[in-house]
N, C-alpha and C positions, 0 to 999 in steps of 0.2 A: 950748410957746408959748401965749400967752393972747390972747383976742380974740373978737369976735362970730362969726367964721367957724368957729372950732373949737368954740365953744359950740353953734352950730347943728348941727355935725356930731355932737357928743355926743348931742344930742337925737334926731337921725335914727337913730343907732345904737341908742339905747334903744327907739325906736319899732319898729324891725325885729327886736327881741329879740336883739340882739348882746350886751346886758348883761342878765343875769338875776339876781334876788336871791331867796333862800330857803334851802333846804338841799340841797346837792349833794355827792355822793361823787365825788371826783376820782380820776384814774388811780392815784394813789399810795395810795388808800384813805382819805385824810383827808376829813372832812366840811368843806365850805366854805360860807360864807353868800353867795358870789358865784360866778357862772359866766359866763365870757366866751366867746362863740362868734362869732368874726369870719368864719367860713366862709360865713355867710349873706350877706355883702356881694356875692358874685358874682351874686346874684339881683336886685340893685338897682343898675343901671348908673349912676344919678345919684349914689348914695352912693359907689360905687367911684371915680367921677371926682373927687368931693370929697376922698376919702381920698388919692388919688394926687397931687392938686394941693397939698394941705396938707403932705404928706410931702415933696414936692419943694421946698416953701418951707423946710422944715427943712434940707434939703441945701444950698440956696442961702444961707440965713442963716448956716450954719456954715462956708461957704466950702470945702466938701469938694472935693478933687481926686481924680479917678479916671478909669480908661479904660473899664471895663465895670461893669455892675451884675448882681447875681444874687439872685433871690428864694429864700428858704428854702422847700423843698417842705413842704406843698403850698399852704397858705392864702395865703402871701405871693407865690406865682407870678403870680396875676392882678394884684395890686397892682404888682409889679415890671414886668409887661408893660405896664400902663397908663402907668406912669412912663416907661418906655422909649419908647413910641410918642409920647406927648405932648411929650417933651423931646428926641427924637432922640438918646437915650442907648443905645449898643450894650449888648446883654444877652447873658449866657450862662445856661445852665440846668443845675442840678445834678440828677442822677438819685438816687433813694434807693438804688438798686443799679445797678452797671454791667451793661450788656447782656451776655448770654451768646453773642451772635451779632453779625455785622457788625463794626463798629469797636470794640465793647465799651467805649465811652467812659463815664466817670462824669460828665464835664463836657461839655455840648454847646454848640456855637457857636464862633465865630471869636475868637481872642485871641492875643496875643503873650506868650511867657514873660517873666516879670518885670513884667508890667503890673499895675496896681492895680485891685482889684475892690471895689466898695461892696456890702455885703450888705444886703438888704431883708428885714425880718421883720414879722409882724403883731403878735405879743405876746411879751414876754420875761418869764419867771418866774425860772428858774435860769440861763438863758443857754446851756443845753446844746445846744439845736437850732441856735443860731447857731454854736457852736463845732464842731459836726459838719460844718456847711457850710464853715466856714473850713478845717477839716482836708482836706476834699475839694478845695477850691480850691488850697490850698498844695501838694497832692500833684501838681498839674500846673503848679507854679511860678508861680501867681498870688499877688500880695501883698494882704493884707487888713489894714487899720488901723482901719476904721470900719464901724459898722452903724447903719442908720436904721430905727426901729420905730414902729409905730402906737401901741402901748400898752406902757408899762413898769409891771408890777404892783408894783414896789418891794419885791421879796422877796429881794434880794441878787444878782440877775442882773447889775446894772451893775458891782458890785464884782468879781464873778467874771470878767466880760469884761475889766475893767481889768487884772486879774492876768494875763490871757492877752495883753495888749497890744492889745485891741480897745476903741475908744471908742464908747460908746453914745449915740445921739442919738434922743430920743423925741418924738413929736407930743403924746402925752398921758401922764400918770401916772395910776394908779388913784385915788390920793387926790384928784387934780384932777377926775377924772370924777365922783367922789362929791360933791365940793363943788358942781360945776355942776348935777348932777341934784338935789341937795338944794335949791339956790337956785331951781330951776325947779319945785319941789314934786313931783318924781317919786319921791323916796325920803324916808323920814322919819328922825328922829334915831336911832331904834333900829337901822335898817339901817346907817347911817353908822358908828355905834359898834361894831356887831358885825363889820363888815368891817375897821375899824381894829384891833380886838383880834386878829382873825384874822391880819392882815398882820404884826403885831408878834410873834405867837407862832409864825409859820411863815416864818422867814428861812433862806435858803440861805447858809451861810458860804463865802466864797471859798476859804479854806484847806482846806476839807474835800473840794473837788473839783478845784481847780486849784492847783498848786504854783507860786508866783511866782518861778521860777528861770530863768535863761537856758538855752538849749539847750546840751547837752554838746558839747565840741569835736568828738566823733565824728559828731554830727548836722549839722554844718555842711558846706557844699560845699567841694571842694578849692580852688575859686576864692576863696571867702571866707576860707579858712584861709591861702591865699597872701597875701592882703592883710593878715592879722593877724600873720603870722609874721615874726620878726626874724632867724632863722638863715638864712644864704645858701643852704645846701644844702637845707634844708627847702623854701625858696621854689622852688628848681629842681625838686624832686620834685613839689610841688603843681602847678607850671606844666606840667610834662610830662604828668602824669596828666590834668589838665584838657584840655589841647590835643589829646593823642592819644587821649583817652577810654580809658585803660588803667591799671589798678592791678596789673598782672602783672609780677613779676620772675622771670627764668629763671635757674636755677642750672646752669651748664655744667660739670658734674663729669666732664669727659672728660680724657684724659691726653695727647692729641696736639694740638699747636697748630693744625695744619691742620684737624682735625675740629672744634675749638672755633670757629675763625673761620668755617668753613662753616655750622655750626649758628647762630651769632650773626647771620650775614648773612640766614639764612632767617627767624628769629624777631624780628629787630631792629625791624621796623615795628610789631610788636604788643606790645612791652614798654616799661616805663618804666625798668627797671634790669636789667643783666646782672651776675650774681654769679659770681665766679671763686674757685677754690682754686689759686692759682698754684704752690704747692709740690707739686702732684701732676702737673704738666706735665713729661713726660719729655724734651721737646726744646725747652725754654724758651730764647728768645733775645730781645734787645732789639727785634728786628724784629717779634716777635709783639706786643709792647706797642704799637708804632707802628701796626700793622694794626688792633688792637682799638680804639685811639683813633680811627682813621679811620672805623671802623664806628659808633662812638658818635656821631660828628659827623654821619655820613650818615643814621642812623636816629633821632637825637635820644633817646638814653638815657644814663643815668649808669652808671659802672662801680663795682661794689662788690666789693672783695677781702675775702673771708670769712676773715680771718686769725685772729680770736678772740684778740687779745693778752691775756696774763694774767701779766704779770711786773712788776717794779718799774719806776718811771718811767725811770731811766737806761737800762735794758736795752731797753725797748720803743722808745725813741727811735732806737736803732741798728737794731732789727729793722724798724722802719717806714721808715727812710730809707736804710739801707745794705745790705750784703750783695749778692747777685746780682740781687735783685728790685727794689730801690728803689721800694717800694710807694707811698710818699707822692708820687712824681713822676707817677703815672698813675691811681691809684684815687681817684675822687671821694669814696668812702665806704669806711670800714673799721669794725670792731667790736671790742669788748673785754669781757672778763668783769670784774665788779666785785670779784672775790675779793681782788686785791692792795690794794684801797683806792683812794683818789682819785689816788694817784701814777701809776697806769696812764693815767688821763685827762690829767693835767697833762703827762706825758711825751709822749703822742701829740699833744696840743694845741700844744705848743711847736713841733712840726715841721709839723703839718697845718694849723693855723689860718691861718698866713700864706699858705699856698698855696690857701686857699679850700676845703679839704676838710672833711668832717664825719664824725662817729662815732656809731655805734649802741651802746647798752648791752644786753648779753644779760641780760634780766630774767627770762625764762621760756624753757623749751625743750620740744620736742615729743617727746623720747625717753622711753620708759617708765621710771619709777623715778628720774628725775633729781631733783636737790636744788634746782633753781632755782625756789623758791616761798617763800611765807610771808615771814619776816623777810629772807631773801635778796633777794626781789623788792622789798620796801620800801626796803632799803638801796640797791638799784640805782636806784630812782626818785629818792631824795634826791641821789645822786651826779649823776644827769642834770640835775636842777634846779639844782645848784650850778655846772654848766658848760654851760648852755644855749647859750652862744655857739659851742660846738663840738659838743656832743652834741645831736643833733636828733631822736632817737627811740630806739625799743626794738626788739629782737627779742623777741617775746612771742606768747602764744597768742591774745590779743585786746587790746582797749583797757584800759590799766591806769591812765591819768591822763586827766583831762578837758581839760587844756591843749590848745587847738587847734593850737598850734605844734609839738607833738610828733607824729612819724610812727610808726605801729606797723606792723611787718612780721612776717609769720607764715610760718615754713617748715612742711613736712609737710602739704602740701595736695594732694589728688587729687579728681577728680570723683566718686569713690565712696569712702565712709568705710571705713577698715580699718587694717591695720598690716603690717609686714614681719617677717622672722625675726630681725632685729637690734634689735627694740624700737622702731622708728620708728612713731609713731602718726599716721595720716592723718585729716584733717578736710576737709570739702567747702568750696568757696568761699562757699556760702550760709551755712554755720555760722560760718566765720572772719570774714567781712566783715559779713554781715547780722546775725547773732546776737551775736557776740563783739565786734564793733566794730573789728576791725583794718582798716588802710588798704591794705596791700599783701600779696598772696599771693606766696610764693616757691615755685616749682615746678621740680623737677629731672627725675627719671625719667619723670614723666607726660608730659614734652615730648620730652626727648632720646632716650628709648627708643621713641617713637612711630614708626610707619611713615612718617608725614608730620608732622614737627615743626611746620611752619608752621600746618597745619590744627589741630593739637593746641593750639598757642599761641592761636589765634583762639578756640577753644572755651573755654579757661580764661579768656582776656581777657573774653569776653562774659559768662561766668557771674559773674566777680568784679565787673565794672563794673555789671552789672544789680543785684547785691546791694547795691552802694554806693548806687546811685540810689534803690532802694527804702528803704534806711536813712535817707537824708537827707530823703525826702519823707513819712515817716511822721508 
């Protein structure tokens, strides 16, 4: 902004030595002809009041809408506090580090998740301090779209923030400060030229620090991915995971129908999916299917028959819909190997899609020495993309595509990393969900062999969902 008020403020800042000219070694080791120290304004209440009033005018002139404000620690905190008190604007405060005691909060103050926060900063050079504060705010689900600063040094910070989706609004720019001080006779031509040359020679390129790309699908919330997905089964999975706060699937690899139903009734409240191997059930009857469906309705989970279809299209159509199991009539989800080619998917889709069912492609496996990797995995991904109306995800070790509409499910998960005598390799929920980016952990023996399966399910559920929350708030 330009005007008598801000020119008077520039003069005040010069008089209190907020602007210094000469030769200064910056933190980066670079010699600079100008040094700006805005920390000094806390010792001059009249200057602090002028700063807060004029910065609030920037807010008003830009028509910014927000719920709370937050000052970047530490110099901007008194500015933000003054703006908050003078304008009845609720404020939150970011700590440099979370407390190791008490509530251990990183962001202090009252706010609602999803609210918009306006960031207040004293000076922007590269924009990194603003981005650090934005990262902390978004970690507690506050949204940030704008920042208001006292001074923009015009060294690339604005472009860097733009790349990160943050609009910069400044009261002053350093070139304007120089122009005003020169007109007031406070700096000479040589100072103005040396600073101008310094700014031109020391620019922060946005692409060197911030990659202007949208977040990966794995980094979005289940709710956001529900909104973005077009596959009906994927939408159901995301909805259940969000509403029940669980990304746990239990594999009930038991052989007696009564034992299976008893286990499912215990763990049902804590899972999003129940996975069956129907062909190992020794006393299978249609009544078992009816009881399982009733439990799915009661506890709000989907049924996944782990059939692993791997034949030509005409054969899998019959395997899926006929025989003694009639899988397509009761299983919301099934899966297939990509080995036979796309015929296996078209055959299953012909039967399952009209019934609202979905399919997972087995792109990777957790068994030691398996061949589901490399070109095999690439082919599985292409097959899934060609049939995304029916194929909604993958059996994989982690996230293998960025598309937020695909669900990744990972078997071989235990709370302690290891393996068994038959080559099964176990990873922890933190590794699978947090580091590898999978969405759903599939747990079998860790739950059904536990002394208390419900308690075990809760433990797995909490570990996996915590890893998911940490992933999307990074």
